[in-house]
N, C-alpha and C positions, 0 to 999 in steps of 0.2 A: 361278509358272510354272517348271517344271523343263526341262532340256535333255538330249538323247541324241546323242552324236557317233558317226560311222561312220568307221573308218580302215582302210588297207590293211596288207599285211605289213610295209611299211617305216614304219608308224605315221604315214602321211600322212593328213590329214583329208579324207574323201570328202564329208561332209555333216553337217548337224545337224537334229535334229527337236526341236520345242518341245512339251513334254508338259504338259497342264493340271494345276493343283494338285489336291489331294485333294478330292473332292466335299464333305466336311464344311466346308471353308473357304468354299466357295460358298454353302452354306446358312446358315452363320453370318452372312455378310455380308448376305444377304437378310433373315434374321431381324432383324438390327439395323435395317435399312432399314424393314421393316414395323412394327417396334416403335416407331420414331420417328414413323411415319405415324399409328399408333394414338394415341400420346401427343398429337400435334398435333391430331388430331380431337377427343380428349377436352378439350383445352384450349380449342379453338374452341367446343365445345359448352357448356363451362362459361362462357365469355365471353358466348355468346348468352343463356344463362339469367340471368346477372347483368344484362345489358342489358335483358332483358325485365322482370326484377324492378324495376330502377330506373325503367323507363318506367311500370310499373304503379303504383309508389309516387307518382311525380310527377303522374300523371293522376288519382289517387284522393284526394290530400290536399285539405283544405279551403282551405289557404293558396294564394294566387297564386304561381306560380313562372314564371320565364323565364330563358333562358340566352343568353349573348352570346359571340362569338368574341373573339380578341385585338384586333380593331379596333373593338369595341363594337357589332357588328351582331347583331341578334336572330337566334338559331338555333333557339329552341324556346319555346313558350308553352303552359302547361297549361290545361285547361278552366276552373279556378277563376280564373286570371288573365284569361282571355277574358271571363268574366262580370263581374269587378270593373272591368275597364278598358273594357268595352263595345265590344271589337274582336275579330274573328276572328283566329286564328293566321295564316291566309294573308295578312291585311292587315298583319301586323306583321313577318313574316319578312323578313330582309334590311335592315330599317330600323335606323338608329343609335339606340341606347337613349336617350342623353341628349337627343335632339331628336325622339323619335318622337311626342311629344304636344305640339302647338302650344299655347301658353299665352296666354290673353287678359290675364292680370295678371302683371306682372313679379315680384310678391311671392310668387307661387305656386311651389312646388317642382315640378320635372319628375318624370317617372316614377321616375327616380333622379338625384339631383343630379350633374351632369357631373363636378365635381371629385372627388366621392366615388368614382364609378365609375372614373375615371382612376387614382385612388390605389390601388384594389384591383388593377387590371391592372398597375400599376407596381411595387407593393411585395409583392404576393402575400399581403397580410394581409386578414382579414375585417373588414368595416365594418358597424356596427349603429347603428340609430337608433330610438328609441321615439316620436319626435314628428316626423312628416313629412307632407307633403301630396302626394298623387298626383292627376293629372288624367285624366279619362275622355275618350273620343272626342268627347263632346258638350260638353266644356269644364267640366263640373261637377267640383268638387274634393272629395276625401274624405280623412280622416285615416288614416294607416297607421303601423304599426311594421314595420320591414323589416331584413333582413340581406343582405349581398352577400359571397359567399365565392369565392375564386379556384379555377379548374380548373387543376390543375398536372399536366403531362405531361412525363415525362423531365426533371424538374427545372425546367421552364419554365412560366410562366403562359400558358395557351392560351385563356383566357376566364374567365367568371365565371357563377355562378348566383345569382339574386336571389329571395328568398322574402319575401312580405309578407302582412299580413292587415289587414282593414278594422277601424278602431277607432270607427266611427260609433256603433254600438250601445253600446259601452263608455262613450263620452263622454256619450251621452244618459243612461245610468244614473247616471253621476257627477253630471251636472247635476241630475237628479231627487233624488239623495241630498243634494246641497248645498242644494237648495231646502227639502227636508224638515227637514234639520238647522237651517237658518236659522230656519224657522218654529217649530220645537220649542224652540230656544234662546230665541227671543223670548217664546213663551208661558210658558216656565219662569221666565225672568228677571223678567218683569213682577211676579208676586206675590213673588218672592224679593227684589226690590229694596225692596218695601214692608216685608217682614219685617225685612230688615237695617237699613233706615232707622229704623223705630220702635225696634228693639232698641238701636241706637246712642244714640237719644235717652234711652231708659230707663237705659242704662249711665251716662250723664252725671248722671242724677237720683239714682241709688242710690249715689253715691260719698259716702256719709255713714255714720257709725257706726251699728251695729245693723241694717244692710241687707245684711250680707255674703252671706246665703243668696240673696237676690234677685240680688245682683251675680254670684254664681256661676252662677245659672241663665241670666242674660242673656249672660254670657260663653260659655256652652255653646251658646246659640242663635246667637250671632255666629260661633263657631268652625265649627259645622255648616253655617251658611248660606254662609260663605266657601268652605268645602270643596266644597259643591254648586256654587257659582258657578265655581270652578276646574275642576271636572269637566265642566261644560257647555262651558266654553271649550276644554278639552283635546279634547273630542270634535269640536267645530267646527274647531279648528285642524288636528287630525289629518286630517280629511276634505279640507281645502283643501291641506294640504302633500302628501298622498299623490297628489292630482290635479295637483300642480304649479301650483296656482292661488293659493298664499299671496301676499298682497300685503304685503310688508314695507314699513313706513313708516320708511325710513331717515332718520336725522338725527344731528347731532353731539350726543353725550351724554357724561356723566361716569359711567362704569361704577360707581364707588364710590357715587355719589349714587343710582343705580338700585338698587344692593344695599341701601343704607340704607333707602330708601323702601319697597322690597318687604318688608323685615322689619317695619318699623313698621306698615304697613297690613294685613299678612296673617298675622302671627304673634301669637298671644295673649300678653298681658303675662307670664303665669307661665312660658311657654316662652321668651320673649325673655331671661329672666334666665339661661338656660342657654347662651346664645350668646356666643361670644368672637370678635369680628371683628378681623382683622389685615389692614389694607388701607392702601394709599398714600393721601395726601391727595386726589389726583385721578387719574383714569385716563381721559383723553379718547379717544373712538373714534367710529366710525360704526356705528350699529346701530338696530334697532327696540326702543325701551325697553320697550314693553308685552310683546313676546314674550320678551325677555331676563328681564324681571321674572318671567314665568311659569316659566321654567327655574329661576331661583334659588329661587322659592317651592317648586317641586316637590322640589328637592334638599334644601333645609333642612327641609321638612316630613317627608320620608322619614327624614332623619337623626334628627330628634326622635322620630319614631314607632318606629323600629327600634332605639333605644338605651335603656339603662337610665334610669329616671326620675331626674332630678337630675344625670345625667352631662353633662359639657360637650360642646358641638358647636362646632368651630372652623371659621370661615369666613375664607378668605384670598383676596385679590384683588391681583394685581400684574402688571407688564408684563415680558415677556422678548422682546427683539428686536422684531419687528413684530406680536406677538400679545399679547392680554390673557389672563391665566390666572386662573381661579377654581377654588377647591377647597373642598369641604365634608367635614370629617372627623368621624366619630363614634366612640364607644367601645362599640359594640354587639357583637352576637354574630358579626358578619362575614357573608360570603357564601361558600357552597361553591364550590370551583373549577369544578365542573360547571355551575353556574348562570351564572358570569360571562360566557361567550361569548353567551348568549341574553338577558341582562338587559335589553337595550334593544329587544327584539322586541315586537311588538304583542300585548297580552293576556298576556304572560309574567309570572309571579310567582315569585320565588325561594322555595325551600323553607326559609325561615328559621324556626327554632323560635320559637313564641310570636308570630309576626307577625300583625298585624291584616289583615283582608280588604281588598282593593282591586280596582280594575278592571283593573289592569295597563296603564294608558294613560299614566301620568305620565312615566315614563322614555322611553317610545316617542315621545311628543309632544316631549319635551325634545330627543331626538336629531334629530328632523325639523327643529325650530327652529334648533338649532345648525348642522346641515348646510346649511340654507337660508342661513345667514349665512357660509358658507364655512369653518366651524370643525369641530371634532370633540369628542366626549365619550367618556369612558371611566371605568373604576373600578379601584381597587387595593384588594384585600381578601384577608384570610386568615381562615379559620374561627376564631372566638373572639377575634380581635384587632381588631375594628372594620373600618370601610370608609372610603375616601376617594374621593369622586366629583370628577372634574375635567372642565372644559370649557375650550377655548381658542377665541378669536375673532380674526380679523385686525383690527387697529385701523383699517385703511383701509376696512373694509367688504367685503361679498362681491363 
């Protein structure tokens, strides 16, 4: 705003006029205001589109989803959750999630365990579970896997979103697979047991001069039969361990005795001559001896298979702190660095030159068994310099 003064001949002020600023200033101010309004409208429109997209996604996914506010009250339920829980959204809105499904059995898990949901709201961290039970409106219980993630606004947790899916069909298929494998292993082992039993009797009879060729053939039968028996057990164990149904028969054992017995009963005499065992006199611990024996046989058999004929394989067993340590070292061609991270995956076989074919289950099953005991398994190897497989187990058991 500009001013114009009026004065007389003596320079006395007679009055003042206020003159508006130039028109361009007025239009600049209006243009800025209008521009801000347009930007705000665009942002609001973008927000509406994002909300519509989020709503469309939550209403179309096959997983059940519901949202809660910071006090644990239901604010949203998608159609999949309505179908899985047997309740309409209108019946669930405003109810407290931890108590929204009354439970006839105290052993059942609520729609989301109260402590877990409280922890999500308190810590702002995501909670996941692969094994839980949700309860429907009619009190029927069904298995689920779920995750609960916090809703964070302006740096504060304002609620959470829970996503879950029904595992009923998955578990049914797992049970069917388990039944099939159990029947298959029984049908395969019945004739195999007869073959191995008669071969062992023949082996004792041919320990005489002049029957070396027969003894060699019998040893080949026993070697192949034992390998087939291990493969059957590996497949059965893998199925149970993957399903979380492995029943470890834990007992007080001497790990050195288990190692010695596994070599004596499963490794042919000509291969046993290559083994160098360095172990303590005793190594007491809590474990399932049958499963641990299987891990040892897998590792020793692999070391013999993938190393040069006649080269030594060194087996060590010792205790360090609260863990028992076992290593199997060979002088073979080693393992490529690219193969090491995937070596314990299901059906994975390293690209080792000259390697014999296998199912790719032995190391995978070994990993599952060791992890079920609360331990870990790994390998150290350099191409051309041999390999050392390790596993450690807590001596107090899992």
